[in-house]
N, C-alpha and C positions, 0 to 999 in steps of 0.2 A: 519457442516454448509453447506448448498447447495446454499445459496444466499449471495451476498455481502450486506453490509449495505445500498448501493444505490438501492438495489432491483434486480440487475442483477444476473442471474444464474452463479455460478462459474463453469468454465470448468475444468474437471479433470486435464488436462495437463497444465493449465495456472494459477494454484493457486500459489500465491506469498505472503508469510507472511511479514508483516511490521517489519523492524529491530528494531523499537522503541517500539511498543505496542504488536506485535505478531499477530495482527488481519489479517486473511486471506482475501484478497481483489481480485476483478476481475481485468482484464487487464486495464480497463478504470480508475480505482481508484488507480492503482499502478504507482508510480513515482520513478525514479531512480536518485540518486545524488551520485557522486563519487563511482559508482559500488555498491551502497547500495540501497535496495528497501524499500520504505516507502509507507504507505497508504496516501491518499490525505489529510487527517486530520493532521497527524503528519508532513507531508512534508510542510504544510503551517505554521507550528510553529517550531518544533524542527530542522528539516533539514536546514531550511533557517537561523536559528540563528547560526548554526555551520559554515556557509559559511561567516558570517560577521566578 
């Protein structure tokens, strides 16, 4: 995969897979909660539910 779901090109040194779904996302779509990286889609559902 050379592009994130948002359309941005993935940089070789900045690829970060989501801990929940495993999708590789760009730096803009990558969010970190409690030292765990999530894609913006999983972060808006799964990660937020865990903090409640």
